mmCIF file of the C-alpha atoms, coordinates in Angstrom:
data_MODEL
# 
_entry.id   MODEL 
# 
loop_
_atom_site.group_PDB 
_atom_site.id 
_atom_site.type_symbol 
_atom_site.label_atom_id 
_atom_site.label_alt_id 
_atom_site.label_comp_id 
_atom_site.label_asym_id 
_atom_site.label_entity_id 
_atom_site.label_seq_id 
_atom_site.pdbx_PDB_ins_code 
_atom_site.Cartn_x 
_atom_site.Cartn_y 
_atom_site.Cartn_z 
_atom_site.occupancy 
_atom_site.B_iso_or_equiv 
_atom_site.pdbx_formal_charge 
_atom_site.auth_seq_id 
_atom_site.auth_comp_id 
_atom_site.auth_asym_id 
_atom_site.auth_atom_id 
_atom_site.pdbx_PDB_model_num 
ATOM 1  C CA . MET A 1 1  ? -32.881 71.009 -144.235 1.00 0.00 ? 1  MET A CA 1 
ATOM 2  C CA . LYS A 1 2  ? -35.795 68.481 -143.345 1.00 0.00 ? 2  LYS A CA 1 
ATOM 3  C CA . SER A 1 3  ? -35.510 67.969 -139.252 1.00 0.00 ? 3  SER A CA 1 
ATOM 4  C CA . SER A 1 4  ? -34.747 64.112 -138.678 1.00 0.00 ? 4  SER A CA 1 
ATOM 5  C CA . LYS A 1 5  ? -36.901 62.164 -136.157 1.00 0.00 ? 5  LYS A CA 1 
ATOM 6  C CA . ASN A 1 6  ? -34.442 59.512 -135.808 1.00 0.00 ? 6  ASN A CA 1 
ATOM 7  C CA . ARG A 1 7  ? -33.891 58.228 -132.232 1.00 0.00 ? 7  ARG A CA 1 
ATOM 8  C CA . TYR A 1 8  ? -30.148 57.735 -132.587 1.00 0.00 ? 8  TYR A CA 1 
ATOM 9  C CA . SER A 1 9  ? -27.584 59.933 -133.895 1.00 0.00 ? 9  SER A CA 1 
ATOM 10 C CA . ASP A 1 10 ? -24.162 59.184 -134.558 1.00 0.00 ? 10 ASP A CA 1 
ATOM 11 C CA . GLY A 1 11 ? -21.832 58.087 -131.968 1.00 0.00 ? 11 GLY A CA 1 
ATOM 12 C CA . ALA A 1 12 ? -24.465 56.808 -129.721 1.00 0.00 ? 12 ALA A CA 1 
ATOM 13 C CA . ILE A 1 13 ? -24.020 53.624 -127.960 1.00 0.00 ? 13 ILE A CA 1 
ATOM 14 C CA . VAL A 1 14 ? -26.911 51.433 -127.757 1.00 0.00 ? 14 VAL A CA 1 
ATOM 15 C CA . THR A 1 15 ? -28.050 48.052 -126.948 1.00 0.00 ? 15 THR A CA 1 
ATOM 16 C CA . ILE A 1 16 ? -28.819 45.382 -129.691 1.00 0.00 ? 16 ILE A CA 1 
ATOM 17 C CA . LYS A 1 17 ? -31.587 44.152 -127.882 1.00 0.00 ? 17 LYS A CA 1 
ATOM 18 C CA . GLU A 1 18 ? -31.595 40.178 -128.869 1.00 0.00 ? 18 GLU A CA 1 
ATOM 19 C CA . THR A 1 19 ? -27.978 40.118 -128.048 1.00 0.00 ? 19 THR A CA 1 
ATOM 20 C CA . GLY A 1 20 ? -27.935 42.019 -125.570 1.00 0.00 ? 20 GLY A CA 1 
ATOM 21 C CA . GLU A 1 21 ? -24.227 43.895 -126.296 1.00 0.00 ? 21 GLU A CA 1 
ATOM 22 C CA . SER A 1 22 ? -23.378 47.293 -126.548 1.00 0.00 ? 22 SER A CA 1 
ATOM 23 C CA . VAL A 1 23 ? -22.012 49.312 -130.223 1.00 0.00 ? 23 VAL A CA 1 
ATOM 24 C CA . THR A 1 24 ? -21.700 52.329 -131.100 1.00 0.00 ? 24 THR A CA 1 
ATOM 25 C CA . VAL A 1 25 ? -23.930 53.992 -134.248 1.00 0.00 ? 25 VAL A CA 1 
ATOM 26 C CA . MET A 1 26 ? -21.629 54.980 -136.932 1.00 0.00 ? 26 MET A CA 1 
ATOM 27 C CA . LYS A 1 27 ? -24.099 56.197 -139.634 1.00 0.00 ? 27 LYS A CA 1 
ATOM 28 C CA . TRP A 1 28 ? -28.188 56.270 -139.396 1.00 0.00 ? 28 TRP A CA 1 
ATOM 29 C CA . GLN A 1 29 ? -30.051 57.077 -143.207 1.00 0.00 ? 29 GLN A CA 1 
ATOM 30 C CA . TYR A 1 30 ? -33.646 56.927 -143.690 1.00 0.00 ? 30 TYR A CA 1 
ATOM 31 C CA . VAL A 1 31 ? -35.095 53.858 -145.942 1.00 0.00 ? 31 VAL A CA 1 
ATOM 32 C CA . LYS A 1 32 ? -38.003 55.808 -147.246 1.00 0.00 ? 32 LYS A CA 1 
ATOM 33 C CA . ASN A 1 33 ? -39.908 53.076 -148.852 1.00 0.00 ? 33 ASN A CA 1 
ATOM 34 C CA . MET A 1 34 ? -40.003 51.272 -145.572 1.00 0.00 ? 34 MET A CA 1 
ATOM 35 C CA . LYS A 1 35 ? -40.792 54.424 -144.039 1.00 0.00 ? 35 LYS A CA 1 
ATOM 36 C CA . ARG A 1 36 ? -38.086 54.142 -140.792 1.00 0.00 ? 36 ARG A CA 1 
ATOM 37 C CA . TYR A 1 37 ? -34.165 54.161 -140.028 1.00 0.00 ? 37 TYR A CA 1 
ATOM 38 C CA . SER A 1 38 ? -31.917 51.944 -140.377 1.00 0.00 ? 38 SER A CA 1 
ATOM 39 C CA . TYR A 1 39 ? -28.801 52.179 -138.996 1.00 0.00 ? 39 TYR A CA 1 
ATOM 40 C CA . ILE A 1 40 ? -24.798 50.849 -139.408 1.00 0.00 ? 40 ILE A CA 1 
ATOM 41 C CA . VAL A 1 41 ? -23.116 50.659 -136.036 1.00 0.00 ? 41 VAL A CA 1 
ATOM 42 C CA . LYS A 1 42 ? -18.852 50.318 -135.606 1.00 0.00 ? 42 LYS A CA 1 
ATOM 43 C CA . GLU A 1 43 ? -18.929 47.162 -134.108 1.00 0.00 ? 43 GLU A CA 1 
ATOM 44 C CA . HIS A 1 44 ? -20.810 45.115 -136.895 1.00 0.00 ? 44 HIS A CA 1 
ATOM 45 C CA . PRO A 1 45 ? -19.890 47.513 -139.868 1.00 0.00 ? 45 PRO A CA 1 
ATOM 46 C CA . GLY A 1 46 ? -21.279 44.820 -142.471 1.00 0.00 ? 46 GLY A CA 1 
ATOM 47 C CA . THR A 1 47 ? -25.035 44.624 -140.741 1.00 0.00 ? 47 THR A CA 1 
ATOM 48 C CA . PHE A 1 48 ? -27.491 46.847 -140.032 1.00 0.00 ? 48 PHE A CA 1 
ATOM 49 C CA . PHE A 1 49 ? -29.971 47.092 -137.765 1.00 0.00 ? 49 PHE A CA 1 
ATOM 50 C CA . PHE A 1 50 ? -33.763 48.874 -137.880 1.00 0.00 ? 50 PHE A CA 1 
ATOM 51 C CA . GLU A 1 51 ? -34.706 51.468 -134.918 1.00 0.00 ? 51 GLU A CA 1 
ATOM 52 C CA . GLU A 1 52 ? -36.759 49.012 -133.260 1.00 0.00 ? 52 GLU A CA 1 
ATOM 53 C CA . GLU A 1 53 ? -33.929 46.098 -132.830 1.00 0.00 ? 53 GLU A CA 1 
ATOM 54 C CA . LEU A 1 54 ? -32.145 48.607 -131.057 1.00 0.00 ? 54 LEU A CA 1 
ATOM 55 C CA . GLU A 1 55 ? -32.196 50.189 -127.786 1.00 0.00 ? 55 GLU A CA 1 
ATOM 56 C CA . ALA A 1 56 ? -30.978 53.202 -125.290 1.00 0.00 ? 56 ALA A CA 1 
ATOM 57 C CA . ASN A 1 57 ? -28.398 52.862 -123.441 1.00 0.00 ? 57 ASN A CA 1 
ATOM 58 C CA . GLU A 1 58 ? -29.290 54.792 -119.409 1.00 0.00 ? 58 GLU A CA 1 
# 
């Protein structure tokens, strides 16, 4: 199995940079043709975010 290099795992609480809203990562996946990770969050299941749109809560 390939090891992942994504920043956030399922269940991680992160902040959406644009709004400052704290959300919970529900699912993540690697988008091969864009060469980056996308995340679906529990609070907005119809929207996906890329890693650079999120930041870790400290």
